[in-house]
N, C-alpha and C positions, 0 to 999 in steps of 0.2 A: 538392406542396411544401404543409407545414401553415402555418396562419396564425401559429403560434408555434413555434419550434424550440427545445427545451429543452436544457441543458447535457448531460443524459444520460438514458437510458432502457435498460431490460434488453431484450435480444432473446430473445424466448419464441417457440418454434415447437410444432408439434404433437407433436414429440417429448418436449419437457418436460411438456407436458400429459398425454401417455399414461403417463410414468414417473411423475409424481405420483399420477395417478388409480389407477394399479396399486399404489402404496402405500397409499393410503387404503383401496381395497377389500380390501387384505390384512389390514387391522386393526392393522398395526404402525405406528401413527401418532407414537408418543413416541419415547425413546432407545435402543430395540431395534430390530432389523429388518435385512434383508438389505442394503439399499442403504448403511448406514453402512459396514460392512466394505468393500464393493464400492468406494465412493467412496474411502476411505483407500488402499486397494491400488493403484487406478488413479491417484491422484494422487501417491502415491509413486513410481511407475513413470515418470510424466511428468516429476517433478522430478530423477529419479536418485537418490533416496534408499531406504534400506532400509525406513524406517517413515514412516507419516504418521498423524496423529490428529487427528480431527475435534474442533471446539469451538463453543460457541454464538456466538462471534464473534471478529474479530480481535483486539480489546483484551483480551478474557479468554484468547486464546491466547497473547498476550506476557505477561499475568500469570502463566498457567499455566506457561508455559517458564521464567520468571525463578523462580517457587517452586520447580520441580523441580530447578532447578541450586542451589537453596540461598542465592539471593541475597536480602539483607534489611538489617535496621536496621544502621547503620555502613558498609555498601557503598556505592560510587559506581559508576554506570554512565554511560558517556560516550554521548551521542546528539545527532544535529544538531539545531540550534536551528530551521531551516526544515522543519518536519514536521507533521502533524496532531497535535493535543495528546496523543492516546492513546498515542503512543509514550512520553512522558515520564510521562503518568499511570500507565501499567501499572508502571513502575519504581517510582514513589511509592507505589503500592499496597502495595509489599512492605516498605516502610520504608526502602528504599535512597533515595540521592539521585541525581536525574538531573542530570548535569553536561552542560550545553549548550554546544556549540561551533559554531564556523563551518562555511560549506560551501565547496565549490569552484565557481566561477562557471561553468565549463565543463560541469559534471554536473548542479548543484544538490543533490548528494549530499555527504555529509559529508567534510570536507578530513582527508585523513591527517596533514598537519603539524599540524592543529589539535587532532587526537587526541593526538599525541605530546606535545604541550605540556601537555595537561590531564591526564596521568597522574600519580597520586599513590599513595602506598602503600595507600591504601583502594580503589583501582581495583579492580573485579572483572570487568567486561564492558565491551564495546564493542556499541553497537547500531545498525549503519547502517540507513539507510532508503533503498531504491530509489525514490526520489521520482519521481511522476508516470510511473513505469515504465521509468525508466532505472537502471541498476546502479551501485552505488557501486564504487569502486576496491578490490575485494576481496584482490587480491594484497598491495597495501600495507598494508591494514587487518589482514590475517591475519598479516603479517610482525611488525607491532607486537604483536599478541596473543601471537604465539609468544615474542617475546623479553620481554614482560613478565608471561608466564604469564596470560594473560586469556581470557575466554570471548567468542566472537562469536556474537551473536543476529542474525540477519537480519529486519529489519522489510519483509516482501515484499509487503505488503497490496495493493500497488498495482501488482504487477509479474509477474503470473504468465505464465510462459513467456519472460520476459526472460533474456537469456544474458550472461555474462562470460566472455571467451575461450572460448567453446564449450561452458559449463557453464551449466545452468540455475541461476537464483536459487533459494534454499531448499535447496542442497546444497553452499553454500560455506562455511558456518560450523558451529558446533556444532549449531545447530538455525535453522530459519527459520520464520516465521510469516506466513500469508496471512490475508486478509479475503475474505469472499464477499457482501459488502453489495450492494445492488440497482444500485450504479453501477460496480462492479468489472468486471474483464475477463470473469470468470464469475461468477453469482450463485447463491446459494441463499437469498436474500431477506435474512436474516441468517445469520451462520455465520463459521467460521474454521478453519484448519488448522495444525497444527504438523508440520514435516518434520524427519527427523534420520536419521543413521547410528548415533547412540549408543543402543545398546539400553538401558542403564541409565537413561538420560534419558527414553526412550519409555516405559519400564514405570513410572517414577516419575510422570510426568505423567498416564499412562493412571489410575493409582490415585487421585492427587489430583483428577482431574477428576470422580470419581464419590463425592465426599464422603470419600476416602480409605477407602472400605470395604475390609476385608480380603478378599483373593482365596480364602481358605479357611474365613473364618467369617462368614457373612453377617449384616449389620446390627451388625459389629463394627468400630469406628473408632479407631485408635491414634494417629492426628494429625489436625490441622485440614484439612480437605479443601474442595472447591468443587462446585458444581453447574454444571458448564461443558459440558455435552453438547449435540450437535446431535441434531435429531430425524431419524427416517426419512423423514419427508415431505421436509424440507429436502435430505437426501442424495439423494433421488430427483432432485430438480432438479438438484442438483449433477453427478450421473452423467450426465444428459442434456446438460448444459452442456459437461461436460468432453470428451464426445464430439465437440463442436462447436468445441473451443478452437483448433484449428489454423486453422479458417474465420474464426473470430472476430479472431485476431490478424493473420491477412492482411489482413483487411477494414480494421482499425484503421491498419495500415501504408499501405494504398491511400488512406484518407481523409487521412493525413497529408501524402501525396505530393500531393493536390489542394490543400491550404492551401499547401504550399510553391510550388506553382505560383502560386497567386492572389496571396500575401502575402510571399513570401521574398524579394522585391527592394524592399519599402518601406523607404525610409530611417528609421533610429531604430528600426527594429522587429526583433526576434529571436524565432523560432520555436523548437521543441524542439531541444535539442542532442543529439548523437549521437556519443558517443566511438568511435573506430576499434576499440577492443576490446570494443565493447558491442553486442548486439542488443536494442534497446529495442523495448517493445510499445505505446508512445503511449497510456498509459490515459487522459490527457487531453491535448488540443491545448493547448499554452502559447504565449502571446504577451507578451512584454516590450517595453514602449514607454519609451525613454530619457527622454522628457519628462514621464512620469507621476510625480505624487506622489498621496497618498492621495485628495485631494480632485478632481484632475483626473480620476484613474481612475474615481472614483465618478460623475462627471458623463459620462464616456465610456459606463459600464456602464448608467447610466440612458438615455442616448440610444440604445443598442443594444437596450435592452429595449423602448423606445418604437416601434422599428423591427421588432419581432418576434422578437429573438434574445435568448436567455439567455446569461448569463456569470457567472463568479464569480472573486472575487479570489483570488491565491495564498495559502496559509495565512500567518498572522501569525506572526512569531518567537515561539517558546514563552516566550522569556524576557521578552516584552513582557507575559504574563500576571500577574495579581497575585501568584499562588502560586509563580512560578518567577523565577529569574535566572540569567543567564549566567556561566560561569566567567570569561570574559574577553570584552570587546567581539567583536561578530559583525557586523562592517559589511557583509560579502557578502550574508549573509542577510537584513539589513535593507533593503539596495539592491534586491535581487531581489524581495522581499516588495512592496516598494512598486511596483515596476515591471510586476509581472505579473498577468495574468489567464488564465483558461481558457476556451476557447471550445467550443461544442457538439462532442462527439467519439463519440457512439454509433454502432454499427455499421449501423444501418440508415439513415444518412444517404446520400441520393443525392449525384451530382456536381453536379446542379442545386441540391440545399440547400446545399452547400458553396460554390458560387459565389455564391448569394444571402447567405449568412452573410458572406463577403468583402466583397460589394459593400457590406453595411451596415456593416462595419468601418470600410471606408475612408470613407464618408460621416460616421460617427460621429467618427472622428479628425479630419476637417477641422472637423467643429461644434466640437469641443472646442478645437481649435487656434485657430479664428477668434475666440473669445470674448475 
């Protein structure tokens, strides 16, 4: 057991070292090279889609998908209020308006009822976020999208391999977008991926990703594009990680079971939800404490850190940020945000590590309660 247990760290083995070394030695170190196509093809097969397109990170993946769909000024995109701010930012980059709505308390994902209330004549798309590795209720969301002729863009940044009614996320909307940041289920350091069955969307995004260069006339650009490419070095790391993804997901589920054994019976405490129609991947271990407000949560986290255990708060509601506001009140998002923290969740944790973390959680909760 280490003297300090961080919230997250990547799992890097000799396989990753060998693949990245091979890419370096090949000389293909930028955005051309065989690992890029290999990673895209394998990831599409993993998600069950026809196409996958690497990007420089998850945020650029979201922006690229929105741009390829033609979403821009005057449009509205409905997105949950409880998410990392990148979801809303990517919408704002296009000139469109992120319409922030409330979440479902049982999944922490966007509420279909809140979506329906927020639809206006300007609504073009819905961006459900599979928060902390748990899928959103995609049948209900897709039903609303079909009824109102809207596009669904899955923000699957935190949910690689999660399933909704037997289908993997990333294959459930017009497109899905993943992140491969260092703390994700699999990592390329930085990086992202768009998945889709829509060939026209795929080809449009692929062109825009490379400065919108003409496929027939080199260095000719007929529209505004972006440099959102992944490098061959990153893709080599991604291919190695993807070969291990089943093992990595199994370990996260095992770690979650250990937390449930240790903390699941604590009064006033809730751990990760798991809807009956979902197979979650537990990107982060979630713990909500009914008695928490922001001040008591901060004291708890400070106490935990003093005891050698890292933690982090839930995301703040995006509507609390100065540049955004919610379409209507989001009481569930605000309540869950105040109550929640994330505990160490990386796959190299041992049973003894988790037992130690949980012992410190109990002691820190008592310390905060006794003040």
